[in-house]
C-alpha positions as CSV (number, residue, x, y, z in Angstrom):
1,M,123.5,112.6,108.6
2,L,120.0,114.1,108.8
3,Q,119.9,114.7,105.1
4,R,120.6,111.0,104.4
5,A,118.1,109.8,106.9
6,L,115.3,112.1,106.0
7,P,114.3,110.4,102.6
8,L,114.4,107.0,104.3
9,F,112.2,108.3,107.1
10,Q,109.8,109.8,104.5
11,A,109.7,106.4,102.6
12,L,108.9,104.6,105.9
13,I,106.0,107.0,106.6
14,L,104.7,106.5,103.1
15,F,104.9,102.8,103.4
16,L,103.1,102.8,106.8
17,V,100.3,104.9,105.5
18,G,100.0,102.8,102.4
19,S,100.0,99.6,104.4
20,V,97.2,100.9,106.7
21,F,95.1,101.5,103.6
22,V,95.8,97.9,102.3
23,W,95.2,96.5,105.8
24,F,91.8,98.3,106.1
25,Y,90.8,96.9,102.8
26,A,92.0,93.3,103.4
27,H,90.4,93.0,106.8
28,G,87.1,94.5,105.8
29,R,87.3,97.6,107.9
30,I,86.4,99.9,105.0
31,N,83.1,97.9,104.5
32,A,82.4,98.3,108.2
33,Y,82.8,102.1,108.1
34,L,81.4,102.8,104.7
35,T,78.4,100.9,103.6
36,K,77.5,101.1,99.9
37,A,80.4,103.4,99.1
38,G,80.7,102.1,95.6
39,S,84.2,102.1,94.2
40,F,85.8,103.8,97.2
41,Q,87.0,100.5,98.6
42,I,88.9,99.7,95.4
43,Q,90.3,103.3,95.3
44,A,91.6,102.9,98.8
45,L,93.3,99.6,98.0
46,L,94.9,101.1,94.9
47,A,96.0,104.2,96.8
48,G,97.6,102.0,99.4
49,V,99.4,99.9,96.9
50,V,100.6,103.0,95.0
51,L,101.9,104.6,98.2
52,C,103.8,101.4,99.1
53,I,105.4,101.3,95.6
54,I,106.4,104.9,95.8
55,A,107.9,104.3,99.2
56,V,110.0,101.4,98.0
57,F,111.1,103.4,95.0
58,L,112.2,106.3,97.2
59,A,114.1,104.0,99.6
60,H,115.8,102.3,96.7
61,H,116.6,105.5,95.0
62,Q,118.1,106.9,98.2
63,N,120.3,103.8,98.5
64,L,121.5,104.3,94.9
65,E,122.5,107.9,95.6
66,R,124.7,106.7,98.5
67,I,126.9,104.6,96.2
């Protein structure tokens, strides 16, 4: 049971971390914390989106293995 739940738990954690990055970018929190940081804001947004995509892929792949 734990071996089946662990990849889904990992995917959930990845998705939460990625969504925090996207949320910080969307609500302007990164600009409040980092003034004149250059391209870091865009890099944080891209990292959040990539983490969310990886999390969805991991969750989907785990569901395919169960079948």
